[in-house]
C-alpha positions as CSV (number, residue, x, y, z in Angstrom):
1,M,21.7,-81.3,50.5
2,K,19.1,-81.3,47.8
3,V,19.0,-77.5,47.6
4,D,22.7,-77.4,47.1
5,R,22.5,-79.9,44.3
6,L,19.8,-78.0,42.6
7,E,21.8,-74.8,42.9
8,Q,24.8,-76.5,41.5
9,E,22.7,-77.8,38.6
10,Q,21.4,-74.4,37.9
11,A,24.9,-72.8,38.1
12,R,26.2,-75.4,35.6
13,R,23.2,-74.7,33.3
14,D,23.8,-71.0,33.5
15,R,27.5,-71.5,32.8
16,I,26.9,-73.6,29.7
17,A,24.4,-71.0,28.4
18,R,26.8,-68.2,29.0
19,V,29.8,-69.9,27.4
20,A,27.7,-70.9,24.4
21,F,26.5,-67.4,24.0
22,E,30.1,-66.1,24.0
23,L,31.0,-68.6,21.3
24,F,27.9,-67.7,19.3
25,A,28.7,-64.0,19.6
26,R,32.2,-64.5,18.2
27,G,31.7,-67.2,15.6
28,G,27.9,-67.4,14.9
29,L,25.4,-70.1,15.8
30,E,26.0,-72.3,12.8
31,A,29.8,-72.2,12.9
32,T,29.9,-73.2,16.6
33,S,29.6,-76.9,17.2
34,A,28.3,-78.7,20.3
35,Q,31.8,-80.1,20.8
36,D,33.2,-76.5,20.9
37,I,30.7,-75.6,23.6
38,A,31.2,-78.7,25.7
39,R,35.0,-78.2,25.6
40,A,34.7,-74.5,26.6
41,A,32.2,-75.3,29.4
42,F,34.2,-78.2,30.7
43,V,31.4,-80.7,30.3
44,S,31.0,-83.8,28.2
45,R,28.8,-83.6,25.1
46,T,26.4,-86.1,26.7
47,N,26.0,-83.8,29.7
48,L,25.7,-80.8,27.4
49,Y,22.6,-82.3,25.8
50,R,21.3,-83.3,29.2
51,Y,20.9,-79.6,30.0
52,F,20.1,-78.3,26.5
53,P,18.7,-80.3,23.6
54,S,20.0,-77.8,21.0
55,K,22.2,-74.8,20.5
56,V,19.1,-72.6,20.1
57,H,17.9,-73.7,23.6
58,M,21.3,-72.5,24.9
59,L,20.9,-69.1,23.1
60,L,17.3,-68.7,24.4
61,A,18.4,-69.5,28.0
62,H,21.0,-66.8,28.0
63,F,18.7,-64.3,26.3
64,E,16.0,-65.0,28.9
65,K,18.4,-64.3,31.7
66,A,19.4,-61.0,30.1
67,V,15.8,-60.0,29.7
68,A,15.0,-61.0,33.3
69,E,17.8,-58.7,34.5
70,S,16.4,-55.8,32.5
71,R,12.9,-56.5,33.9
72,D,14.3,-56.4,37.5
73,D,16.0,-53.1,36.7
74,A,12.8,-51.7,35.2
75,L,10.7,-52.8,38.2
76,E,13.2,-51.2,40.6
77,R,13.0,-47.9,38.7
78,L,9.2,-48.0,38.6
79,H,9.0,-48.8,42.4
80,A,11.3,-45.9,43.0
81,G,8.8,-43.6,41.3
82,A,10.5,-43.2,37.9
83,N,8.4,-42.0,35.0
84,P,7.1,-45.0,33.1
85,Q,7.9,-43.4,29.7
86,Q,11.5,-42.9,30.8
87,V,11.7,-46.5,32.0
88,W,10.3,-47.6,28.7
89,D,12.9,-45.6,26.8
90,K,15.7,-47.2,28.8
91,V,14.3,-50.7,28.2
92,T,14.0,-50.2,24.5
93,L,17.4,-48.6,24.2
94,R,19.0,-51.6,25.9
95,M,17.1,-54.1,23.8
96,A,17.9,-52.2,20.6
97,D,21.6,-52.1,21.5
98,L,21.6,-55.9,22.0
99,G,19.7,-56.4,18.8
100,V,22.3,-54.4,16.8
101,R,25.3,-55.8,18.6
102,Y,24.2,-59.4,18.1
103,R,22.3,-59.0,14.9
104,H,23.7,-62.3,13.6
105,L,21.9,-64.1,16.4
106,V,18.6,-62.2,16.2
107,G,17.2,-64.6,13.5
108,A,17.4,-67.6,15.7
109,V,15.7,-65.9,18.7
110,G,13.1,-64.2,16.5
111,Q,12.2,-67.5,14.7
112,A,11.9,-69.4,18.0
113,V,9.7,-66.7,19.6
114,L,7.5,-66.1,16.6
115,G,7.0,-69.8,16.0
116,A,9.1,-70.5,12.9
117,P,10.5,-74.1,12.7
118,H,14.1,-74.9,13.5
119,A,16.3,-77.9,12.7
120,P,17.2,-79.2,16.3
121,D,20.6,-80.7,17.0
122,S,19.2,-83.8,18.7
123,P,15.9,-85.8,18.5
124,Q,14.9,-84.6,22.0
125,A,14.7,-81.0,20.7
126,R,12.1,-81.7,18.0
127,S,9.2,-81.4,20.4
128,A,10.8,-79.2,23.0
129,L,11.7,-76.1,20.9
130,P,8.2,-74.6,20.5
131,G,7.7,-74.6,24.3
132,D,11.0,-72.9,24.8
133,G,10.1,-70.3,22.2
134,L,6.9,-69.7,24.1
135,R,8.7,-69.3,27.4
136,T,11.1,-66.8,25.9
137,A,8.1,-64.9,24.5
138,L,6.5,-64.8,27.9
139,T,9.8,-63.6,29.4
140,L,9.8,-60.7,26.9
141,G,6.2,-60.0,27.7
142,A,6.9,-59.9,31.4
143,L,9.5,-57.2,30.7
144,V,7.1,-55.0,28.8
145,E,3.9,-55.5,30.8
146,P,4.9,-53.8,34.1
147,V,5.8,-50.7,32.2
148,L,2.5,-50.6,30.4
149,L,0.6,-51.3,33.7
150,A,2.5,-48.3,35.2
151,M,1.5,-46.2,32.2
152,Q,-2.1,-47.3,32.6
153,H,-2.1,-46.5,36.3
154,Q,-0.7,-43.1,35.4
155,G,-3.6,-42.5,33.1
156,S,-1.6,-42.7,29.8
157,L,-3.4,-45.8,28.7
158,R,-7.1,-46.4,28.6
159,P,-8.4,-48.2,31.7
160,G,-9.9,-51.0,29.6
161,A,-6.9,-51.7,27.5
162,N,-5.7,-55.3,27.5
163,V,-2.2,-54.8,28.7
164,G,-1.2,-58.5,28.3
165,M,-2.2,-58.6,24.7
166,L,-0.7,-55.2,24.0
167,S,2.6,-56.4,25.5
168,A,2.6,-59.5,23.2
169,L,2.0,-57.4,20.2
170,L,4.8,-54.9,21.1
171,V,7.2,-57.9,21.5
172,D,6.3,-59.3,18.1
173,A,6.7,-55.8,16.6
174,C,10.2,-55.5,18.1
175,L,11.3,-58.9,16.8
176,L,9.8,-58.4,13.3
177,A,11.6,-55.1,13.1
178,L,15.0,-56.7,14.0
179,L,14.4,-59.6,11.6
180,H,13.7,-57.1,8.8
181,G,17.2,-55.8,9.5
182,G,18.9,-52.8,7.8
183,H,19.5,-50.8,11.0
184,R,22.9,-49.2,11.3
185,D,22.6,-48.5,15.1
186,Q,20.3,-48.7,18.1
187,R,18.9,-45.3,17.4
188,E,17.6,-46.5,14.0
189,V,16.1,-49.5,15.7
190,Q,14.4,-47.3,18.2
191,R,12.9,-45.0,15.5
192,D,11.6,-48.1,13.6
193,W,10.1,-49.5,16.9
194,Q,8.5,-46.1,17.7
195,D,6.8,-46.0,14.3
196,R,5.4,-49.5,14.9
197,F,4.5,-48.7,18.5
198,S,2.6,-45.6,17.5
199,L,0.3,-47.8,15.3
200,L,-0.2,-50.5,17.9
201,M,-0.7,-48.0,20.8
202,Y,-3.1,-45.7,18.9
203,G,-6.3,-47.3,20.2
204,A,-4.9,-48.0,23.7
205,L,-3.7,-44.5,24.5
206,A,-6.0,-42.4,26.8
207,P,-7.5,-39.4,25.0
208,T,-5.8,-36.1,25.7
209,P,-8.2,-33.8,27.7
210,V,-9.4,-30.8,25.7
211,P,-8.7,-27.5,27.4
212,A,-11.8,-25.7,28.6
213,Q,-11.2,-22.7,26.3
214,H,-11.3,-24.9,23.2
215,R,-14.6,-26.6,24.1
216,D,-17.9,-25.6,22.5
C-alpha cells in the first residue's frame, strides 16, 4: 500500500538521521564521511543522498525531531494546567543541556538557522540548504510560541505583543549565545539566555499592577 511505503520511507529517513547524529556526536561533523553514515545506516551512498543532500541536512533533521518532541511535551504540560513559566524553564533547561553536550555541533545548526552559508556535500544541496535552515528555525519557533501564548493568556505578556516575532527573536538569541560559546554547563547557558531574554522581553511584559496604597 502507498501509506505503508511512505511510512517505510519516513522510517528509513529517520534512521539515517539518527545514525548520522550518533556518528557526529562521537566524531564530529567534518570527521564523519558520507560513506561512514551509509555503512552504519545500511544504505548505499546513492540512497543516502536521495534522502539528504548533505550531512548538515541530516543533522538538522535529527535536531528538528528532538525539538518537536520537546514541543509535544511542553504542550502536554500546558494543557494539563502547568504554569507557563515552569514549562519555559524546563524547555530552556533541556535545550541548554543539549547545547552544552553537543557543543561541537552547535555551529552547524546555528549557521544554518541564522542563514550563514555552508559548503554542501553535493550539488543538489547548494540551493536546498537555506530552505532547510528556515524550516529548522520555524520548528524552534513552534517550540517557543505556545509557551509565550500561554504567558500572554495568563496576563504576563501585553495583549498586543507580537508573539510570533518575539519567538523568532528568542530563538536567535539562544543560538547566538551558544555560538558565542564559553559556557561550562547548562546552568551558565541558562543564565546567559536569561540576560538576553530580559532585554528582549522588556517591552512585551505586562506592567505590574501598583498596589492601591502606593497610588497617588
